[in-house]
N, C-alpha and C positions, 0 to 999 in steps of 0.2 A: 531660439532662446528657451530655456527651461521655465516652466511656469512657476510662480512664486506661491508657496503654500503657507497659510497663516496657521501656526501651531500655537496652541494656547498653553498656559502653565498646567493645566490638567491633562493635556496631550503629553507634555514632556514627563510628567510624573508617571503616566501610564506606560510610556515608552521605557521609562527607567526600571519599572517593576518587571516588565515583559522581558527586558534584556536579562536582569538578575535571575529572574525564575528560569528561563530558558537555559543560561550558562549553568546554573546549579543543576538543573535536571539532567542535562546532556553530559556535563563534564565533572560534576560534584562527586563527593564532598569537596568544598573549596573554602578556603578562609577569606576573611574580609580583605585581606592584604592581596591574595591571589585574584580575588574578583575585580580589582582595580584594572590591571592591565588586560584580564580577559574580557572586560566589557567596555573598556574605554571611559568608564565614569570616573568622577573624582572621589576621593576618600569620603568627603563630606556626602556626596549622593548616596555612595554605598551604604554608610552608617544609617542615613534616614530610611532607605528603602528597606534595609535588612531589619531594622527596628519595626517597621510597619509590619513586615511579612512574619516575623516572629510573634507580635502581638495578635495577629490574625490566625496563628496556628499553621500557616503555610510552610514556614520554615522552621527548622530545629537544629540544636547543636548536635554534632556527631563527632565528639572526642576532640582531639587536638594533636598538632604536630609540632616537632621542636622547630625553632627558627635560629638562624645564624647570630648567636651571640646575645640573643634577646629571649624573653619570656616565651613559652609555648603559644602558638596560634591556635584558635578555636575554629574548627571545621564547621561548616554549615552543609544542610542538606535540605531537599524539599521532604516535608514530613509525609511518609507514605500513606497515612490513614487520614489525611485531611480532605480527601475526595476519593470517589470510585469512578470506574469508567466500564462501559459495555461495548464490547466489540462483536460485531456480527459479520460473517462471512456467508453470503448466498453464493454458494459455489455451484459447481456443474452437477455434483452427485448428492450433495447434502448441505444442510444449513447448519452452522456451528455458532453457538453464542458463548461468550465468555465474559466473566466479571473479573475486573482487576483493581488493585490498588494502585496508588500513583507510582509505586516501585514496579509496577506490572506484574506483581505476584498474582497468580491466578487462584481465585477465591471459589469460583464454581464454573461448571462447563456443561451445556446441554447440546446435543446433536439430534437432528431430525433429518432422516434420509428422504431424498426425493425419487420419484419413480424412476426406474432405470432407463426407460424410453418411451416415446410416445406423445401424443399431443397434450396429456395432462402434467407432463413432466414439470413445467413451470407455470401451471396454473396459478394466477396471481393470488386468488382467494387461499389456496393451499399455502402459498409461500408467506402471505401476510398472516394467516394463522399459526403457522410454524414459528415465525419471529414473535409475535404477540405471546403465544404460549411459552415459548422458550425463555423469553425475558422474565415472565412472571414467575415461572419455574426456578430459575437461577436466583431471582432475588428472594422468593420464599425459602429455598434451600440454604441461602447465606444468612438470612436474616438481617441485610443491609437495609436501612430505610431508604425510601426513594429521595428524600431531601439530601442524602449524601451523595447523591450520583451528579457528577458534573456533565454527564451526557451520554448519548448513544451514537455509535458510529457504525456505518453499515457499508460494507464492500459488495458492489454488485457486478455482474457482467453487462457491459454496454456502455453506452454514452450517456452521462448525466447532465441534464440542463437544469438550471434553477430560474424560478420565476417568482416574483414577489406574491403572485395569487396562488400558486399551486405548490411552492417549495420545490424539492427535487423531482423532476420528472425524468424516467429512463426510458431510453430508446436502446432496447436490446433486440437487434434484428436477428441474431443467431438463436435466440430463445423464444422468439415470437412476441416480444413486449414492444408494442407501439405506442409510444408516449404514455406510459404507465405512471400515474401520478402517486408514486410509492409512498412519498413522505405523508401526504394528505390520507392515504388509505391507512398507514400505520398510526397515524395520530387519532384518526377516528375510531380505532378498534382498540388500542392498548389502553392499559389502565395507568400509565405513567401521567403525572400531572404536566400541564403545559409549560411549566418552568424548567422541565428537563428538555435540554436542547436536542435536536436529531440532526446528524449529518450523514448524507449519502453521498458515495463517491465510486468511481470505478475501481473494481478490485485490484487490477494491476497497479494502480495508483497508490493504494493503501500498502500494497507489499513494497512498492518503491519507497515510501515515506519510512516504513519501519527498518529496512536494510540500511537507509541513509543515516537515520537517527542511531542505530544500535548495531547494524550488521556490517556487511562486507563494504558498504559505501562509506563509511566514516573516513573523513579526511580527504575525500575527493571533491573536486570543484564541480565535476559533471559526471554523472553516471545514468546509464539506462539499465533499468531492472526489467527483466524479461519473465513473464509467467508462463509457464508450460503446463498445461493440465489437460482437461478434456479438449479445451481450445487453446489459444494463445493471445497473449497481449503483452503491452510493454509500457513503461512509464519512463519519461526523462525528468532527471531530478538535478537541481543545481545545489551549491553550496549553502543556500538558504533553507535547504531540506524541504523546498516546495516542489511538487511534481506536478507533471502534465501527462495524463493518460494518452497513449496512442493505440489506435486500432491497428497495430503491427501485423496481427494475424491475418489482415484481409489486404495486405500486399499482393499484387499479382506476381507470382513466380513462374507461372506457365500459362502462355496465351491459350484459350480454349482448353484448359485443363480439367481436371476433376471438378465436379460440382461441390461448392461450399455449403455449409449450413446456411450462410447468409443469402444464398441463392445465386451468386455469382460463380464464375468458373476460374481456376487456376489460382485461387487464394493460397497463401502460405499455410493456413489453419487446414485446409483440405489435404495436406501433405504432413504436417507436422504435429497436429494435435493428437492427443493419446488415442482418442477413438478413430481418427483416419489412419494413423500408423498401424493399429492392430486390424483394421479392415484391409489395408493393403497387404499386409502379411497374409491374412486369409486368402485373399484374391490371388495372391501369387503361389498358393498351394502350401502355405504354412500350416502347422497344427495347432491352430488356435483352439482355445477351450471352448467347448459348446456352450457353456453357461458360466456366469460369473460376471463381476463388475470389470470396469476398464482396468482398474489398477491391478486387479489378479491377472487379466488378459496381458497387460503389458508386462508384468512380472514374469509370466510365463514365456513370453516372446524373448525377453533378455535372458533367461535361463537357457533357453534354445540356442541362442547366438554364442552365448559364453558359458558352457557347461562347467560345473565344478566336479572335481573327482568324486566317485561314488565310494561306497563303504569297502569296496574291494580294492581301492586305490587307483582304479583306471578311470580316465576322462572320456566321456562319450564325444563323437565328433560333433562339432559345431553345426547348426542348421544352417546350410549355405544360403537358403532363402531369407531367414531371419537377418543373417549378415548383410545380405544385399539390401533388403529394405531399410535397416538401420544406416547403412552407408549412403543410400540415395536421400534418406531423410536428413541426414547430416549435411549433405551438400545443399539442400533446400534451405535449412535453417541457417548455414553459413551465407548463403547468398542473401538472405534476410537480415543477418548481421552486417553484411556489407553496406546494405542501405542505411542502416543506423549509424554505422562508421562514418561513411561519406558525408550524410546529412548533418550529423550532430557533432562528429569528433570529440566523443566522450573520452573520459579517462579510463572509465571501466565499463564493462557490461558483464551484469550479474544475472545468473539464471537461477530463478526460484520456481516455486509451483511443485505439487506433489510429482508430476510426470518429470519435470526438468532435474529434481533431485534424484528420483528413481533412475532415470537415464545415466546420471552421474559423469565422472571425470573421463571414463573412457570415450563416452560419446562427445563430450566437450572438446576433447582433443582433436577428433575428426572435424567437429565444427570449426575449430580454430583454424585448421588447415584450409578449409574452403573459403572461410571469412577472409583470410589473408589473401587468398588468390583472387578474390572478387573485389577486393577494396583498393582504393588509391594507397599508394605506398606509405606517404607520411602518416596519415591519420591511423593506418593500419599498425604502423610502428609505435604508435603512442598510446595504444589501448590495451587494457588488461581484460581477459576474459576469464571468468571464475564463477563458481557456484555461489549462491547466497548462503548465509551461516545461520539463519533464524529458523529454518526448518520448514516442513510443509504446512504448519498452522500460522504462518506469518501474517496472514491477511487479517486475521482477527486483531492482532497486535496493531497493525497498521491503522485498522478501523478504529480501535480505541484511541489512537493518537489523534483523530479528527476533533472530538471535542475537548481533548487536552491542549491541542494547538490553539483553539479558539479562546479556551479559558486563559491561557499564557497571554495571548494577543490582547486581552481585556484587562491585563495586569493582574490576573488572579482574583478577579472580581466576579461573583456569581450573577449579579444583577447587571443589566445593561444601564450604563450611565444616560440620564436625561440629556437630550441635545442641548448644546448651548445656543445662545441668541444667533441667529444667522448674520453672517457678515455680508455687506452689500456686494453685489456682482461687479466685477472688474468693468471699468468704463468702455473697454473695447468690445465688450459682448454687445451692448446695445448699439454701439457705432456700427459695427459689422453687421449687425441684424438689420438696420436701417439701410446700409449699403445694398445688402442682398435684395431688399424689397423694392428697391427703385426700378 
């Protein structure tokens, strides 16, 4: 039997505001008339909520549309300048900080490179310093006052656990972070007021949220968004646009296989991450560049495998080593996709991340072939595999959505409402507690 939840008038008002804000944001501009069927709220509730939101400056009029036989209907939208968001991507090779308005127009961007390799690459003091200084720089550069910020969202590699005492704690085994109290470290060092909320989550999850809200996941009941970069991760998202991060890169695809960055053997990331892919090309005798970052090395590998005609009109022969490594990698990734297909039976699998987008449609066609071969027939026949549509910088967009989603969940109110008087506990709780104590 489902537990009965007591909802107050204040709860209902907040939920109505949340529903209207989310629908206007994702699908707007919309008229008051269209908001009714879109939200399931009565016309009276729509009128009351919209009047409140306009008075508070969160919603504004955005033109009109003709109606069938009546006067034109006024369109409503979220006011773009009613708040600002900061999205941070703590990536594998750099940290990117972006400032957005509510229309996700980029107002400013700062990037800080991370060391190419070595034990200092993810030194926590260095990362915290880059984030602190980058936020200060982007705020100073744009002139946006801190009181206009709705919050800061941060995407990180690894598993994020929240505790009441420490906030967000990051377990990033592949980057050497063991229970790093990132939220506390940031709050103790940056110059933002305590009233500006901070949200930290897995980078693949923030990418998944962005694709589900605005990208190739729109309209799907379930989607899995895969992030292929230096490493690999994934996020499963449902139609509520809430995601759950998956350590997909650490599925075992080969028993006693290559050593992974996490310390285990045979992980998918040890074969499919951009760094591992380029290493395998070099180990097999490929002509990998002697210097440069992973992106330039992967670009060189793809150019060797799929050369383009030169100035004289002739096309060089493809590098058979590069072709063989890419084909083997496609089989490993396809096997990893088959696990996702069989376990979650999603409508769509979307590939994002800088390496995933760089590998592109040609690579995805090969992955699709192997994913189908390794999956059960029915779920494989009902899934679409495609590239994400938001580009390689989508993690910062998804990170910025973390404070925005929280803001909407509070009904578009900046302050936390004071708790109402507690209701008595159900009588069965004390009865069963007494029974268990016998």
